C-alpha positions in Angstrom: -47.0 127.9 30.2 -47.9 126.8 33.8 -45.9 125.4 36.7 -48.0 123.6 39.3 -47.9 121.1 42.2 -50.6 118.6 42.9 -53.7 120.2 44.4 -57.1 119.0 45.6 -58.7 116.2 43.6 -62.1 114.6 43.2 -62.2 110.8 42.9 -64.5 109.4 40.4 -64.3 105.8 39.3 -61.8 103.3 40.5 -59.9 102.0 37.5 -57.1 99.6 36.8 -53.8 100.6 35.2 -51.2 98.0 34.3 -48.0 99.6 35.4 -45.1 97.7 36.7 -45.3 94.2 38.2 -48.9 94.2 39.1 -52.2 96.1 38.8 -52.5 99.3 40.7 -55.9 100.9 41.4 -56.2 104.1 39.5 -58.6 106.8 40.5 -59.9 109.3 38.0 -58.8 112.6 39.6 -60.3 115.5 37.7 -57.7 118.0 38.7 -57.6 121.3 36.7 -54.2 122.2 38.1 -53.3 123.8 34.8 -55.4 125.5 32.2 -53.6 127.2 29.3 -55.2 130.3 27.9 -53.8 129.9 24.4 -55.0 126.6 23.2 -54.0 122.9 23.2 -51.4 121.4 25.6 -48.2 120.6 23.7 -45.9 119.3 26.4 -46.1 118.1 30.0 -42.8 117.7 31.9 -42.7 116.1 35.4 -39.6 117.5 37.2 -38.5 116.7 40.7 -40.6 119.3 42.5 -43.0 120.6 39.9 -44.8 119.9 36.7 -44.3 122.2 33.7 -47.0 122.5 31.1 -46.4 124.2 27.7 -48.9 125.0 25.0 -48.7 123.6 21.4 -45.6 124.6 19.4 -43.5 125.1 22.5 -40.8 122.9 24.1 -38.7 123.3 27.2 -35.0 123.6 26.2 -33.5 123.6 29.6 -35.1 123.2 33.1 -32.0 124.8 34.6 -32.1 128.0 32.6 -35.9 128.0 32.3 -35.7 128.5 28.5 -38.4 127.5 26.1 -38.2 127.1 22.3 -41.3 128.0 20.2 -42.3 128.0 16.5 -45.4 128.2 14.3 -45.1 131.9 13.4 -46.3 133.3 10.0 -42.8 134.2 8.9 -41.5 130.7 9.8 -39.1 132.1 12.4 -38.6 130.6 15.8 -38.3 132.2 19.3 -36.7 131.6 22.7 -38.3 132.8 25.9 -38.2 132.5 29.7 -40.9 130.1 31.2 -41.1 132.1 34.4 -41.7 135.5 32.8 -43.4 134.3 29.7 -41.3 136.8 27.8 -39.6 136.1 24.5 -35.9 137.3 24.6 -34.7 136.2 21.1 -36.2 135.6 17.6 -34.2 133.6 15.1 -34.7 133.4 11.4 -32.3 130.6 10.7 -35.3 128.2 10.1 -37.0 130.4 7.5 -35.2 128.7 4.6 -36.6 125.3 5.6 -40.3 126.0 5.0 -43.1 125.7 7.5 -42.0 124.0 10.7 -44.4 121.3 11.9 -42.6 119.6 14.8 -39.5 119.8 17.0 -37.7 118.0 19.7 -35.1 119.0 22.3 -32.9 116.0 23.4 -30.7 118.3 25.5 -30.1 122.0 26.3 -27.7 122.4 23.3 -29.6 120.5 20.6 -32.8 121.2 18.7 -34.2 118.9 16.0 -36.8 120.5 13.6 -38.8 119.3 10.6 -41.7 120.3 8.5 -42.9 120.9 5.0 -39.4 120.9 3.5 -39.3 117.1 4.2 -35.8 117.6 5.7 -35.0 116.8 9.4 -32.6 119.6 10.7 -30.3 119.2 13.7 -29.2 122.5 15.3 -26.6 123.4 17.8 -27.8 126.0 20.2 -26.2 128.0 23.1 -28.3 130.0 25.5 -26.8 132.0 28.3 -28.7 134.3 30.7 -31.7 134.9 28.4 -29.5 135.4 25.4 -29.1 133.1 22.4 -25.3 133.2 21.8 -25.3 130.6 19.1 -27.7 128.8 16.7 -26.1 126.9 13.8 -27.3 124.1 11.6 -25.2 121.0 12.4 -26.7 118.7 9.8 -29.7 118.4 7.5 -31.0 114.8 7.2 -32.6 113.8 3.9 -34.8 110.8 3.4 -38.5 111.7 3.5 -40.5 112.5 0.3 -43.3 114.5 2.0 -43.8 116.7 5.0 -42.4 115.5 8.3 -45.2 115.5 10.9 -43.7 114.3 14.2 -40.4 113.7 15.9 -39.1 111.6 18.8 -35.6 111.6 20.3 -33.7 109.4 22.7 -30.4 110.6 24.0 -29.9 107.3 25.8 -30.0 105.4 22.6 -28.6 108.2 20.4 -31.6 108.0 18.2 -33.9 110.3 16.3 -37.2 109.0 14.8 -39.1 111.1 12.2 -42.6 110.4 10.9 -44.0 111.8 7.7 -47.0 112.2 5.4 -45.1 109.7 3.1 -46.4 106.9 5.4 -42.9 106.1 6.7 -40.7 106.7 9.8 -37.0 107.0 9.5 -34.5 106.1 12.3 -31.4 108.4 12.4 -28.2 108.0 14.5 -28.2 111.2 16.6 -24.4 111.0 17.1 -23.3 110.2 13.6 -26.3 112.1 12.1 -26.8 109.3 9.6 -29.6 107.1 8.3 -30.2 103.8 10.1 -33.3 102.3 8.7 -36.9 103.0 7.6 -40.1 101.9 9.3 -42.5 101.1 6.4 -46.0 99.7 6.2 -48.1 102.5 7.7 -51.4 103.0 6.0 -51.7 106.8 6.6 -49.6 109.8 7.8 -47.7 109.4 11.0 -49.4 111.3 13.8 -47.4 110.4 16.9 -44.1 108.8 18.0 -42.4 107.7 21.2 -39.2 105.9 22.1 -38.8 103.7 25.2 -35.5 104.9 26.8 -35.2 101.6 28.7 -35.6 99.1 25.8 -35.2 101.3 22.7 -38.5 100.1 21.4 -40.4 102.6 19.2 -44.2 103.3 19.1 -45.5 104.9 16.0 -49.1 105.9 15.3 -50.8 106.3 11.9 -54.4 107.3 12.2 -56.0 104.8 14.6 -53.2 102.1 14.2 -50.5 101.7 16.9 -47.3 100.0 15.8 -44.5 98.7 18.0 -41.0 98.3 16.6 -37.5 97.3 17.8 -34.8 99.9 17.8 -33.4 98.1 14.7 -36.6 98.6 12.8 -38.3 95.2 13.1 -42.0 95.3 13.5 -43.1 93.5 16.7 -46.8 94.0 16.5 -49.6 96.5 15.6 -53.2 97.0 16.5 -56.2 99.1 15.4 -57.1 101.2 18.4 -60.3 102.7 16.9 -63.7 102.3 18.6 -65.6 105.4 17.5 -66.0 108.2 14.9 -62.7 110.0 15.9 -60.2 107.2 16.3 -56.9 108.9 15.4 -54.1 108.7 18.0 -52.5 112.1 18.6 -49.9 111.3 21.3 -48.3 108.2 22.7 -46.1 107.4 25.7 -44.4 104.5 27.4 -44.4 103.7 31.1 -40.7 103.0 31.9 -40.4 101.7 35.4 -37.9 98.9 35.1 -36.2 97.5 31.9 -36.8 93.9 33.1 -40.5 94.5 33.7 -42.3 93.0 30.7 -45.5 94.7 32.0 -44.6 98.2 31.2 -47.5 99.8 29.2 -48.1 102.0 26.2 -50.4 104.9 26.6 -52.3 106.5 23.7 -54.2 109.8 23.6 -56.8 110.0 20.9 -58.9 112.5 19.0 -62.0 111.2 20.7 -60.8 112.4 24.1 -60.1 108.9 25.4 -56.8 107.7 26.9 -56.1 104.0 26.2 -53.6 101.9 28.0 -52.1 98.8 26.3 -50.0 95.9 27.5 -48.1 93.3 25.5 -48.9 89.6 25.7 -47.1 86.7 24.1 -48.5 83.6 22.4 -46.5 80.7 21.2 -46.4 79.7 17.5 -45.8 76.1 16.4 -43.8 74.6 13.6 -45.7 72.4 11.2 -45.5 68.9 12.5 -43.4 66.3 10.6 -45.0 63.9 8.2 -46.9 61.3 10.1 -45.0 58.1 10.4 -46.3 54.6 11.2 -46.2 53.8 14.9 -43.2 51.7 15.5 -43.5 48.5 17.6 -43.5 49.5 21.2 -44.2 53.2 20.6 -47.3 54.7 22.0 -49.2 56.9 19.5 -50.3 59.4 22.2 -46.6 59.9 23.2 -45.6 60.6 19.6 -48.5 63.1 19.1 -47.6 65.0 22.3 -43.9 65.1 21.2 -44.9 66.6 17.8 -47.2 69.2 19.3 -44.5 70.6 21.6 -42.4 71.9 18.7 -42.6 75.7 19.3 -41.1 78.1 16.8 -41.2 81.2 19.0 -43.3 83.8 20.6 -45.5 86.4 19.0 -46.3 89.7 20.7 -49.8 91.2 20.8 -51.0 94.5 22.1 -54.0 94.1 24.4 -56.3 97.0 25.6 -55.9 97.2 29.3 -58.0 100.2 30.3 -59.8 103.2 28.8 -59.7 106.5 30.7 -62.0 109.4 30.1 -62.1 112.8 31.8 -65.3 114.0 30.1 -67.1 113.9 33.4 -65.6 116.8 35.4 -66.2 117.7 39.0 -69.7 118.9 38.1 -70.4 115.4 36.7 -71.4 117.0 33.4 -70.6 115.1 30.2 -69.3 117.3 27.4 -71.1 116.9 24.1 -67.8 117.2 22.3 -64.9 115.5 24.1 -61.7 117.5 23.4 -58.8 115.6 21.9 -55.9 114.4 24.1 -52.8 116.2 22.9 -50.1 115.4 25.4 -49.2 112.7 27.9 -46.7 112.3 30.7 -45.9 110.1 33.7 -44.8 111.4 37.1 -41.3 110.6 38.2 -42.6 108.1 40.7 -44.9 106.5 38.0 -47.7 107.0 40.4 -49.6 109.6 38.3 -50.6 109.8 34.7 -51.1 113.3 33.3 -53.0 114.2 30.2 -53.4 117.5 28.4 -56.2 118.2 26.0 -57.1 120.5 23.1 -58.9 122.9 25.5 -55.6 123.6 27.3 -56.5 121.6 30.4 -54.4 119.0 32.3 -56.0 116.1 34.2 -54.4 113.4 36.4 -55.1 109.8 37.3 -53.3 108.7 40.4 -52.4 105.1 41.5 -53.4 104.3 45.1 
């Protein structure tokens, strides 16, 4: 785990990022402000005065208490520790009965959602006080998947949990009622990444190289194949969430090929079939009738359009790495002026809007 503030940067190429109401110039700032010694970056959190970076299989439970939750141990236990001291102060075996844990989410300081090979999504009540776990109890197991659950996303704003699985589906759960809402079906391979837009409730799911966009009620809005190379799988996804009314908020994907891709949505009108052609009545202009028929619009269809590709393979030395490490975590600064990306080598890079 690392805490850091923005440091010196080296500008590379001027790029364009489609953020809020207009294009901002975005400079590739190869800034190794954080470099984790123990492997891939798992989570990046942008707080008011600092950025917290945690390795894979760790999540921040509470910024106030500085407590993290970790998993992935051989005995299927979990642990709690202090981010400042890096010391584990509690080990819990409550999860051991639920098989290997593959993913987790912490919507608040008293709730942990876990899932894995058991196919069950478990919601836990947790209480931590002064580096002591005083309570960890299973609130509710959620049954619905038929294969391992690979990723989770939560939104406290919309009281929603989304789980993605090897069974090629996602399930939406009501986080307050702890009940099934609906299923997102139609994926062609295992779900690899999920995100919820706290402003709109829209859901992004990624299965292999394909990015899907859904409403919070489970309606598919659009999907696109993001692949453009030999390692196309999307490993993480995030929304820009500047203003709810801003249709130009973007979706950011981090891929196994080491490329960050930024997507915007565009709309195209779809037309109803024209009525059977009728003879031109006396005094009616044929052109006028044809124009009238052509203006019958059924609705608007949304499309995902690639806006920009960002690569940090050229570091300060201008060397291009033979093997570009995968992007494993994404985050936006609180001001939405900086995009942060963590990779499989434990490094964090930033791109800053100017």
